[in-house]
N, C-alpha and C positions, 0 to 999 in steps of 0.2 A: 636660582631663586631659593631663599631660605624662609622657612615658616617658623615664626616664633609664637609660643603660646605663653601668654603672660597672665599670672594669677593677680587680680587687682580687686581688693575688697570683696572677695568671694566670687567674683565673676571671672571668667576666662575670655580674654580678648585675643583673638587670632589676628596677627598682622603678617601679611605677606610682603616682604621687603627684599630689596637688594642691598645687603649690608655695606657694600663699598660705595653706595651712592649717597650715604648720609653726608650732608654738608655740616650739620651741627648735631649735637646730642638731641634725639628726637623727644618731643614732649611726652610721649607715653612712658619714657624711661622714668621720669620725675614722678609719675603717678604710681609707681610700684611701691607697695607698702612693706613687703617682705624684704629685709635688707640682703639676706643671702642670694635671693633671686635677682635683686637689683644689681648686686656685684657681679654675678654671673652675666648679666645682660650688658653691663659695662664692658666687660672683657669681649663678649661676642660682637659688639658694635666695633670695637677698636681693632680686634685681631686681623680681620681681612685687610684693614688699611695699613697695618704695620707690615704684613706679608708682602702686600703690593710695593710698598716703599723699599722693602729689602730686595725684591726682585729687580727693581731699577738699578740698585746698588751692584747686584750681582752682574748685570749687563754691562755696567760701566767698568767693573773689574775685568770682565772677560774681554772688553775692547782693549784695555790697557795691555793685558797679557798677550793677546794676539798681535797687537801693534809691536811690542818689543821682541816677540818671537820672530816676527818677520823682519823687523829692523836689524837684528843681530846677524840674521842669515844674508840679508841683501839690504845694506843701508842706503837705499834709494828712496827718498821721501815722497809718499803720495800726499799731495797738498790738501785733499779733502780729509784724510785721516790725521794729518798733522794738525789741521785747524781744529778737529775734535779733541785731540790731545791738549792742545793749548787751551781749549775751553774748559776741560776737566781739570787742568792745572790751576787755572784761575778760580775755578769753583771750590777746590780743595786747599787752596793757598799753597801750592807747591812751587817753590822758586825755581828749581832747576827742572825744566820740562823733560829732561832725559834721565832723571833719577828714578828708575823704576821702583826701587825699595820704598821710596817715599810714597808712591801711588799705592803700593801694596799695604802699607801701614795705615793709610788714610781711607782708601776705598774698600771698605769691607762692611758686612752686615753687622747689625746691632742685635744682640740676643733679645728675642720677642718678650721674654719674661721681664727684662730690665725695662723695656719701653712701657709695658703695661703697668708695672708697679710704680714707675715714676709718674705715669699719667694719673693713676689712682691718687697718689700722695700729693702731687703738686696741684691737682685740680679738686681735691675733696670729693673723689669719685664722680667728677663731672658737675658738681653742685656749686662750685665757687662762682662768684660774679665774673671772674675772668673767663672761665669756660663757657659760661652761659651768654655773655654779651660780646665776647671777643674771640670765641672758639679757640682760646688759648689754653692748652692742656698742661703746659710745662712751665708756666710763669716767666715767659721770655720777656725781657725788657726791650725798650726801643727809646731813642732820643730824638726820634722824628716828629713830625707834626701829628701824625695820625696814631692815637693810642688812647687807652683809658688811664686816667689819673688814679693811682692807688688812694684809697680813702685815708690810710694812715701814713702817707708819704711825709717824711721829715721836712721841715722848713729848709729851704735852700736846695733841695734835691730836685732834679729835673727829669728823672727817668719816668717813663710811662710804660703801661703794659701793652705789648704789641697786639694788634688786631689782626686776625687772619680771616681770609674769605671762607675757610673751611677747616674742619678738624683734620682732614688729610694734609692741608698746608702746614698746620701746627706740627703734626708728626714728622713730616718731611724736614722741616726747619730745625726740629730738635735733634734729629738724627744726623743731619749735615753738621750741627753745632758739635756734637760728640766727635764726629770724624775729622774735623778740622781746627777747632779752637784749642789754643795753647793750654787752657786749664785742664784738658782731658787727655794730655799727652800720656799720663800713666795708664789710662784706659786703653789707649791704642797700642802701647807697647805690650801690655799683658796680652791683648788679643793677638798681636803679631807673634809673640813668643809661643803662644799656645798653638798657633797655625804652624809654625816651624816644627814644633815637637809632635804635631799631629794628635793633639789632645783636644777635648771639647772645651770651648770657652763659653760657659754658661752665664745666665743672668746673676747667679749667686756670686761667681767670680767677678763679674764686671761690677756688681754692686759695691765691692770692696775698694773700688777705685773712684767712687763718686763723691769723695769728701769735699771736692772744690765746687760742687753744685749748690751747696748750701752754706750759709754762715755757721751752722752748728757743727761743721767739720765732719769728723769720723763717726759722730753719732748718727749722722744722716745715712752712712753706709748700712748701718744695722737696721734703721727704719725701713729702707728699701728692701733689704734681704728679708726682713720679717714679713713683709707683705708678699713677697715672692713665695715664701715657705707656707704661710697661712693659707694662701689661695692655690697652692700646688702649681704655681705657673711655671717652675723650673722643669716640669714634666714635658712641656712643650718645646724645651730647648734641645731635647735628646732626640 
């Protein structure tokens, strides 16, 4: 249990909470007047959720590594483990289920600082309509029936803003997107090369591969990296 002390209009409100139980950005967050404090609390709310999702990815990666280590020693397939491998291949859009290298490229953690910086940028520090009404921290689109219609959507466009049941779901979807979507191949390649060379792959390095996340292209890379630097988020990647 984590105790937060929030300074709001001269009063201190103590809230005992489990950070990883937040379904949405809590109401007390929006009442914080001090911008610096509010930014700190934004990261405090999201950080345990990012860590939790990265831990899930680590477990998936470990399963794949163990599967192939055993398979190469004794290629007799265990149906239960094979079924799980097929499930992961489908999840990460891996065509050849026996292509270990492709799993290693796609099933890996996302630098915490990158996730936090993009959440801040895409959601306006959790204050956007999409964040508040749809738990959507990263501006993800959908073409399904369930979604928010953007107020300034161009005529003829059909996309909506995806609605998530929780901010945890939004984080998980965003991280999966980076790990499997064709647009972020450069990100995955840079991360994989860093792994091979045994050098850290920080959020600052990752930010330089995010030009396809936004219509503004490479300017977006520097927007993300500036948020990381200004808020010293990269220190959590080390």
